[in-house]
C-alpha positions, -999 to +999 in steps of 0.1 A: +057-762-607+090-757-587+082-760-550+088-729-529+114-739-505+144-718-483+172-739-509+153-729-540+150-691-524+189-691-517+199-709-548+175-689-570+193-656-554+231-668-558+224-680-592+211-643-602+237-626-579+263-650-599+245-637-628+253-598-617+289-608-611+293-621-642+277-597-665+295-574-648+327-581-655+322-592-689+305-558-695+339-542-684+359-564-705+345-560-731+342-518-733+377-517-734+384-552-761+361-535-782+377-495-777+346-488-768+366-469-739+385-451-755+364-444-786+343-425-755+373-405-742+382-397-779+345-382-782+343-365-750+380-350-758+365-335-792+336-318-772+350-306-743+384-290-761+410-322-743+402-302-704+405-330-687+380-326-656+349-325-678+360-351-696+366-370-661+334-366-652+317-366-684+334-403-687+321-413-653+289-401-655+280-421-690+298-451-668+275-449-640+239-443-665+247-469-687+252-497-655+221-485-644+202-490-677+222-526-675+210-535-646+181-523-639+164-555-651+186-575-633+184-555-600+144-559-603+145-596-610+170-603-581+151-571-552+119-573-566+106-601-585+121-629-562+116-613-530+074-614-538+076-646-555+084-661-523+064-642-504+091-619-486+089-586-494+066-562-482+070-535-508+048-521-532+070-517-564+072-472-560+084-479-526+108-506-538+118-481-565+125-455-546+144-473-525+164-485-555+168-448-567+180-437-534+209-462-529+217-459-565+230-424-554+242-431-526+262-455-546+271-429-568+278-402-546+306-427-533+316-439-564+323-412-582+345-396-550+362-430-546+371-430-590+379-396-583+406-402-557+423-428-574+422-410-608+438-381-589+464-397-576+470-415-604+480-388-628+497-370-598+520-399-588+522-429-614+544-450-592+526-445-562+496-438-563+481-474-558+493-475-521+484-440-517+450-446-528+445-472-508+450-456-478+430-431-485+402-450-501+410-469-463+400-435-444+370-430-459+359-465-454+362-459-421+347-425-422+316-443-444+313-470-414+313-443-389+285-420-408+264-453-416+240-451-386+235-416-384+234-408-423+228-437-445+211-459-430+179-432-421+173-425-455+158-461-456+146-469-420+131-448-393+151-455-356+140-446-323+154-461-291+143-495-278+117-490-246+111-524-242+117-518-204+121-561-197+144-562-232+168-538-225+164-554-185+180-583-204+205-566-229+219-547-201+222-578-176+243-595-208+262-558-208+275-562-176+283-601-176+304-588-210+323-555-187+307-533-221+291-501-222+263-499-247+263-465-266+227-473-275+200-498-285+174-489-314+146-503-330+139-497-369+110-503-390+125-537-417+089-548-417+082-516-443+112-535-465+108-570-457+096-599-435+132-607-425+143-605-392+178-590-384+204-575-356+234-555-363+262-536-347+269-508-364+291-474-368+325-466-350+325-444-317+301-422-305+280-435-339+283-471-321+247-486-314+233-518-318+201-524-342+174-543-336+147-553-367+109-548-356+101-579-370+125-589-345+107-576-313+074-586-325+081-624-333+109-633-307+108-641-271+126-613-248+153-647-241+156-649-274+161-614-283+193-612-251+210-641-270+210-616-299+220-585-285+248-609-262+263-615-296+262-582-314+280-570-279+304-600-285+314-584-317+324-551-305+338-569-272+360-589-294+365-558-316+357-578-348+349-545-369+385-533-364+395-565-374+378-567-405+387-530-414+421-536-408+420-568-434+402-545-455+432-518-458+457-548-461+432-561-492+431-528-507+466-528-508+471-561-522+443-553-552+456-518-559+489-530-562+479-560-584+460-531-603+495-508-609+517-537-626+487-553-651+477-515-662+508-503-664+518-535-686+483-535-703+473-501-706+490-492-742+461-518-757+424-513-768+434-479-780+447-466-744+472-443-737+486-454-707+477-458-672+465-418-669+440-425-695+403-422-683+398-452-706+420-473-685+396-471-654+373-501-666+400-516-669+414-512-634+379-517-622+380-552-640+409-562-619+397-551-590+362-567-595+386-599-602+406-600-568+377-592-550+367-625-557+400-646-550+398-629-517+357-637-514+361-671-497+391-656-471+369-627-462+334-650-457+364-680-436+373-642-415+336-638-408+325-673-398+351-674-373+341-641-360+304-652-357+317-683-343+332-665-316+302-644-308+278-673-303+304-689-279+303-655-262+265-656-262+258-688-252+285-678-222+271-649-211+233-656-215+234-693-203+205-700-224+215-727-252+173-736-255+165-695-262+198-696-288+187-728-305+146-713-308+159-683-321+183-697-350+156-721-359+131-689-359+156-667-375+160-696-404+124-696-411+115-664-415+146-659-435+139-684-455+176-697-450+192-727-460+198-747-431+223-771-448+241-752-474+265-773-497+300-770-479+312-753-515+284-729-513+291-721-478+327-717-482+331-693-503+294-671-502+284-671-467+300-650-443+277-666-412+278-706-405+248-722-410+219-723-390+230-762-384+263-757-371+249-726-350+225-752-332+249-780-329+270-757-309+248-746-285+242-783-281+272-795-276+273-763-251+241-778-235+255-809-225+292-793-213+272-772-192+240-794-176+233-773-149+225-738-168+188-758-166+191-757-132+205-719-127+179-707-150+152-724-124 
């Protein structure tokens, strides 16, 4: 019988994530190569007398429904069975299915807008659609980040302003030390889904806020929560979100430029009629998916750098490496995280440094700042 350890949990999560990616890329490639994309387009043209808009809507709808049917078993395995196998999920099947369908609906809605924009620009400007699409999608991404805490996350969680005066005072002290004004600190009922604990800084401008999971508030001390809040405040102080948005724009430009080149030279095969053919969209999706994999290690390396920067500032502002270490140990235990993953796995797939490295940072801080013990008295 397999031992249920953090390493085995993370290994299974990664295995099924890779399987999902391979299946998705394989399905896209096969759909084009065996002429199914061209056949579907031709059937819809006959059905709708070659009227572009209903053909486009019908094509995208059939692809979306096929994706749902094809990937539901994998989603069920990853999101429900695996989480229950390791005791991480607090959801019944009905609750999980409702959340899955809501997430699918959000993905369909945003995905349909994105595909519609790209297809419209592709037909309107065959030479410049790629950079125009990159810019429009980037603006849409910013808009989505702005709306996420007030429009999307409330579909899954209930939020209320944090009321614990002791924790609020600790976070207020940190924000003063950082010279950062906090728009709002909210707690949310993450425990309805999982036993994991988490915190995040989310939103942009007027919607920017710190979110603390109820699991975190129940199981962590005020000092530990203060170090977590300081970490999130550091992301705001260092403008990490703005930097991530900028990097996403650069990557979008590169990916869509590559897509432009490849579909221009490849979209007259497999029954396709050129880049402006709706049946060429899966080919473009395949190119973007493969390109995203290429950029994944670079993006994750950048994110880990941001996380290390936020950890250092948290240690400086709170001056409490012991609380940081105990916080990391609890997070690792409650989230069944692998404290020391393979260097290759961490380099490619992890957006955060390992717990072992983060604790080592706190220990080095403690050695360099022995006076913090006396100061905390």
